[in-house]
VEXDRENNU-649796 format. One record per residue (C-alpha): x, y, z. Coordinates in steps of 0.001 Angstrom, whole numbers, padded with zeros to 6 digits, always signed. Layout:
# VEXDRENNU-649796
XYZ/...
***
This chain:
# VEXDRENNU-649796
+000052+000322+000057/+001526+003344-001212/+001601+006390+001143/-000638+009231-000266/+001431+012396-000626/-000938+015141-001996/-002380+017809+000005/-005434+019963-000995/-007103+022713+000552/-010652+022482+001954/-012176+024781-001016/-011127+022045-003617/-012793+018830-004650/-010394+016895-003035/-010866+015193+000597/-009194+017433+003170/-006192+015821+004898/-005377+016730+008341/-002175+016698+010799/-001496+018119+013940/+002486+017769+013868/+002092+016468+017515/+005904+016197+017925/+006499+019623+016518/+009146+017710+013895/+007390+018768+010504/+008736+022445+010390/+012149+021403+009611/+010709+019786+006337/+008675+022446+005467/+011185+025097+006222/+013187+023344+003469/+010864+022845+001110/+009535+026475+001016/+013276+027017-000018/+013251+024542-002613/+009918+025523-004233/+009330+029124-003384/+006299+030991-005269/+004184+027979-005161/+002238+026482-002385/+000138+023500-001555/-002836+025587-002023/-002065+027556-005255/-003261+024973-007645/-003605+026280-010879/-000932+028875-012602/-003531+031170-014293/-004641+032270-011039/-001496+034308-010955/-002210+036088-014489/-005971+036173-013173/-005003+038145-010237/-002342+040315-011720/-005257+041311-014539/-007765+041922-011357/-005435+044274-009899/-004508+046282-012781/-008190+046616-014180/-009355+047190-010565/-006508+050048-010554/-007758+051326-013880/-011478+051206-013565/-012053+051822-009555/-009002+053046-007901/-010730+052982-004603/-008070+052459-001851/-010536+051043+000617/-009451+047554+001290/-013048+046628+001558/-013990+047679-001942/-011142+045438-002965/-012135+042607-000912/-015721+042825-002517/-013993+043066-006077/-011822+040029-005519/-014532+037964-004039/-016929+038761-006929/-014576+037891-009456/-013692+034557-007960/-017403+033621-007781/-017594+034117-011392/-014556+032047-012132/-015770+029340-010356/-019092+029342-012320/-017164+029400-015533/-015199+026769-014497/-017812+024628-013225/-019960+025500-016135/-017364+023974-018637/-016436+021224-016407/-013161+019046-015901/-011428+022178-014302/-009369+020784-011110/-008043+023144-008595/-010663+025700-008673/-012077+027487-005441/-015619+027605-004968/-016758+024932-007403/-018876+022856-004786/-020987+026243-004118/-020797+026935-008100/-022504+023689-009101/-025075+024214-006246/-025936+027350-007840/-025938+026409-011372/-028268+023494-010348/-030747+025713-008363/-030965+028734-010436/-032707+028100-013615/-033339+031731-014600/-031248+033417-017555/-029213+035538-014991/-027560+033692-012185/-027100+036320-009189/-023862+035625-007113/-023288+038986-005406/-025158+038002-002331/-022606+035149-002017/-019724+036981-002513/-020153+040521-000823/-018628+040674+002732/-021463+040556+004970/-024068+039619+002249/-026937+037349+003426/-026597+034239+001135/-024691+031388+001688/-020823+032247+000905/-019186+030874-002244/-016237+030518+000078/-015876+030832+004005/-012677+032651+003827/-013124+036354+004347/-010620+036978+001632/-011574+033934-000683/-008814+031954-002451/-006978+035024-002904/-006337+035641+000694/-006337+032069+001776/-004003+030922-000662/-002672+033017-003439/-001766+036447-002105/+001527+035498-000122/+002610+033924-003143/+001676+036516-005906/+004216+038786-003730/+006700+036060-003007/+007112+035214-006571/+007084+038971-007900/+003861+039359-009813/+002264+041921-006923/+004035+044509-005530/+003463+046868-002503/+001886+050267-003524/+003386+053551-001790/+000129+055313-000682/-002340+052584-000007/-003037+048678+001277/-004095+047450-002440/-001632+045354-004428/-000408+046459-007595/+000996+044484-010280/+004918+044417-010315/+006825+046183-013079/+008953+043190-013074/+006269+040676-014038/+002870+041683-012991/+002294+044367-015384/+003320+042023-018601/+001114+039205-017003/-001904+041175-016828/-001587+042839-020004/-001268+039034-021452/-004172+037628-019658/-006138+040798-020949/-004913+040305-024355/-005873+036435-024213/-009085+037321-022808/-009608+039967-025807/-013210+041519-025524/-014142+039146-022715/-012074+041318-020288/-014259+043956-020346/-017335+041629-020286/-015753+040204-016939/-015389+043362-015541/-018761+044506-016159/-020381+041288-014719/-018072+041475-011561/-019462+044975-010963/-023021+044002-011623/-023266+041064-009780/-025080+038632-011854/-023947+036606-014940/-025733+034755-017838/-024873+031299-018622/-024141+032432-022231/-021053+034642-020401/-020328+031808-018474/-019796+029650-021743/-017769+032568-023120/-015742+032914-020069/-014761+029241-020149/-011851+030761-022462/-010323+032294-019412/-010059+029277-017228/-007036+027231-016293/-007078+024635-018809/-007595+027177-021447/-004251+028697-021586/-002898+028247-025355/-000052+026037-026396/+001355+029263-027863/+001204+032819-027138/+002582+035365-024875/+000733+034702-021581/+002054+031110-021637/+005330+032449-022471/+005324+034659-019373/+004268+032021-017014/+007146+029661-018080/+009523+032900-017652/+008208+033424-014206/+008499+029940-012890/+011966+029324-014458/+013373+032717-013540/+014049+033406-017330/+012652+037127-017055/+013756+040282-015010/+013444+038551-011685/+016279+035815-011150/+016682+035911-007280/+018358+033279-005611/+014921+031994-004348/+013601+032162-008333/+016787+029898-009372/+015822+027521-006552/+012376+027364-007962/+013762+026935-011619/+015700+024207-010553/+013362+022085-008894/+010790+022670-011519/+013640+021331-014216/+014159+018231-012029/+010623+017562-012233/+010771+017620-016010/+013297+015397-015835/+011127+013064-013465/+008518+013263-016456/+010851+012411-019397/+012371+009599-017258/+008604+008027-016523/+007191+009076-020011/+004068+010163-018235/+002859+012636-015608/+004337+011786-012352/+002687+011481-009171/+004238+013389-005845/+005093+010267-004481/+007110+008936-007615/+008638+012446-007949/+009786+012203-004081/+011075+008623-004525/+012786+009379-007623/+014715+012299-006154/+015535+010746-003112/+016833+007462-004654/+018014+008579-007972/+016278+005581-009411/+012676+004121-010038/+011462+001087-008471/+012929-001079-011264/+016478+000150-010706/+016765+002479-013686/+018455+005707-012699/+017313+009186-013326/+019454+011029-015539/+020663+014230-013922/+023819+015594-015999/+023744+019192-014649/+025946+019743-011462/+023414+022561-010110/+020424+020027-010701/+022303+017493-009036/+022869+019512-006079/+019163+020571-005955/+018304+016877-006221/+020661+016398-003143/+018767+018851-001163/+015695+017049-001990/+017104+014203-000698/+017857+015753+002789/+014117+016926+002615/+012743+013271+002308/+015282+011741+004687/+014272+014381+007106/+010425+013498+006600/+011366+009800+006967/+012873+010642+010054/+009750+012357+011907/+007342+009734+010422/+009002+007158+011951/+008730+008908+015247/+005146+009873+014829/+004691+005866+014126/+006189+005183+017598/+004098+007902+019000/+000872+006365+017409/+002246+002620+018875/+002467+004477+022131/-001139+005899+021866/-002659+002355+020648/-001057+000836+023687/-002164+003713+026119/-005596+003339+024871/-005970-000273+026527/-005466+001584+030090/-008589+003816+030656/-007426+004650+033841/-004126+005730+033227/-000960+003984+033737/+002421+004910+035231/+005009+005987+032543/+007750+003617+033574/+005226+000775+033193/+003889+001940+030080/+007653+002235+028613/+008038-001505+029953/+004920-002484+028180/+006008-000956+025045/+009493-002712+024806/+008419-005823+026064/+005951-006031+023150/+008376-004950+020579/+010879-007462+021970/+008540-010425+021687/+009180-011740+018046/+012536-010043+017374/+016097-011262+018342/+017166-007691+019926/+020777-006618+019159/+022795-005608+022169/+023399-002015+021341/+022233+000953+018992/+025533+000503+017101/+024783-003366+016659/+021383-002503+015347/+022521+000018+013007/+025158-002703+011595/+021920-004887+011283/+020109-002609+009099/+022092-001509+006380/+020448+000257+003581/+019100-001141+000394/+021041-000025-002712/+017864+001602-004146/+015867+003384-001620/+013062+003344-004125/+012968-000425-004405/+011097-003464-002792/+014138-004719-000920/+013758-005524+002773/+015590-002545+003791/+014654-000279+001098/+012915+003108+002647/+010060+002854+000484/+009425-000784+001327/+009461+000169+005209/+007215+003306+004827/+004602+000653+002770/+004982-001734+005662/+003613+000871+008051/+001202+002563+005871/-001772+000188+006282/-002106+000858+010074/-000834+004764+009939/-004888+005746+010082/-006433+007182+013256/-008674+004289+013570/-006042+001393+012759/-004094-000128+015619/-000386-000176+015096/+001133-003204+016148/+004536-003949+017459/+005574-005419+014018/+004969-001659+012405/+006518-000039+015223/+009536-002316+014874/+009176-001151+010955/+009475+002128+012399/+012799+001590+014184/+014253-000287+011170/+013224+002852+008920/+014848+005064+011519/+017998+003144+011489/+018151+002885+007887/+017803+006578+007528/+020293+007085+010118/+022954+004881+008099/+022550+006790+004950/+022764+010202+006821/+025961+009264+008323/+027390+009421+004846/+025504+012449+004001/+026379+014760+006991/+027756+017468+004506/+024865+018177+002448/+022427+017843+005454/+024409+020243+007554/+024449+022786+004512/+020395+022182+004232/+019567+022197+008028/+022362+023005+010015/+021531+026783+010188/+018018+026067+011934/+017639+027215+015567/+017821+023485+016990/+015680+024417+019915/+012933+025368+017767/+013605+022857+014769/+014009+019129+015370/+015576+017556+012445/+018191+015251+011177/+020935+017407+012724/+019458+017143+016123/+018217+013554+016047/+021461+012076+014522/+023372+013796+017482/+020713+012394+020018/+021164+008865+018552/+025062+009103+018300/+025457+010424+021739/+025803+006844+023161/+025455+003917+020522/+026989+001380+022950/+024553+001542+025727/+021744-001523+026005/+019446-001266+023247/+016463-001429+025134/+017601+001522+026990/+018119+003363+023761/+014508+002443+022580/+013091+003620+026356/+015142+006933+025883/+013462+007214+022361/+010087+006932+023112/+010218+008628+026232/+012320+011668+025422/+011710+012007+021935/+007868+011039+021335/+006221+011060+024872/+007753+014045+026567/+008381+015973+023082/+004774+015796+022626/+003697+016975+026017/+006027+020020+025578/+004712+020688+022122/+001119+020399+023257/+001974+022696+025966/+003056+025547+024154/+000252+025461+021844/-001737+025633+024757/-000081+028446+026456/+000666+030790+023354/-002348+029911+020921/-004791+028557+023205/-005381+025396+021366/-005698+022061+023241/-003974+019464+021430/-002615+017247+023639/-003052+013170+022732/-001577+012102+026035/-002366+013807+029709/-000293+013291+032441/-001586+013473+036013/-000220+012474+039391/+002374+010037+037889/+000203+008534+035269/-000322+009078+031716/-003997+008803+029998/-004891+008355+026248/-006731+011577+025351/-006996+010923+021392/-005434+009377+018526/-003062+010603+015776/-001127+008933+012872/+002158+009624+011265/+001823+012182+008379/+004346+013300+005733/+004587+016800+004814/+003371+017920+001543/+006166+019667-000524/+004281+021512-003200/+005161+019299-005612/+001511+018516-006714/+000585+021889-007706/+004219+022407-009129/+003371+019471-011762/+000003+020749-012321/+001535+024162-013406/+004031+022358-015798/+000711+020829-017202/-000896+023693-017306/+001834+025443-019362/+002024+022383-021873/+005571+021101-020896/+004394+017637-019615/+001380+015699-020575/+000419+011983-020652/+003234+010967-022788/+005878+012784-020416/+007751+015827-021435/+006583+017859-024635/+008847+019528-027188/+008721+022606-025112/+009682+020563-021912/+012335+018933-023708/+013723+022178-024824/+014212+023311-021391/+015809+020075-020541/+018283+020831-023332/+018857+024405-022287/+021214+023592-019682/
***
């Protein structure tokens, strides 16, 4: 069973994925993937929204000019509602905000004009097309529009303006592609109602309608691949990651899944032991950073599996149990069916990594993750066998990390070690006394890095955010089960990035297109 890596926001048609980061260890992975793929997020799902919002800011400045943020908010929300209606009317348009509302509205309103203002205007009385106050713009796109360089901050007011580097050209290209539809769309947004005939015409403005040739498509490529005016270090990092994804698609001969991309970049080979070709030093260095990201994610996945094993065991004691007794029960169950090594050092020696981390061998990381996944859900019980697999996964990753300390330090070494627990901090912990008895190491790991760390994280969330996230309660020397949780891998923005490459015709069902191949050959 493969682990699902994709994450989608609550306003799409996909099922929402949850995770509380109960050990406070995901932040180091998040910090790293934000640097590897800036300007894209897990909730910026279609690239044409970038041009759409650039055009909205441009035409708003030209036609309205009202610097009241509330007026801009109403304009954005109305525009998003129309966009959702047009996309849903067209059909087969994924990653669009508000489409569930749009379908209900299209089904319910059979009149010639569909009134949407009462669903979009702040404080209006109709069921909102989105609950978020600023719509998808505020919930997802605004921060990335500024980060990637499409939006700029105005000097005299709070309303964003298209940047001179990219935003102005992108707004103009979107408007040129729209032709007469641009004026009709603006008038529709102002009016607050739309005809079905207009929605049919507006389908030409939806994300899947980006032409395979044209200035607008070329600008998206320049923006994503740092080929225009903006070529900052962050832009180059994004470009290198996207070029890696092109190579992944070329290797597979189709559109890759997020999981496939992650494992290929980590292992450097597919599950059939075919190596991916990366012949550019800068791209290989970027691939190594993605290796660090995946190894770091596997680290906290193993810890969170041990947490779930602890929680599932603790649930058997409704009245609670002394911590020492719980630890003894956990270790006893783990040792029943396995020949325990004498020390952590001996355990490491017995868990040498498979040659291909993406293969099916016993000590391949993907194989170990797949063996844990069937019991990773909150409602499934993690057995000692899965907990043992988590320990093995930890040892395999630790073995690989020993040989890659240089790139790990370069990628994660600058992070504050109190606030960011990562391969750096955990390798130091595991290497501190590798010759102590193995049961003692397991106890130290579960007690200090799992149970006490969770209690510390939950206490801080309660103190500073007033959020009660305790999965374990401690009182009078006893610990009690509070709530379940399962291991969760972070979501490194690769899903939207892959979709962006599809949107601008660089990859398709056959792998890399001719345009995508030209980008591969350009380096």
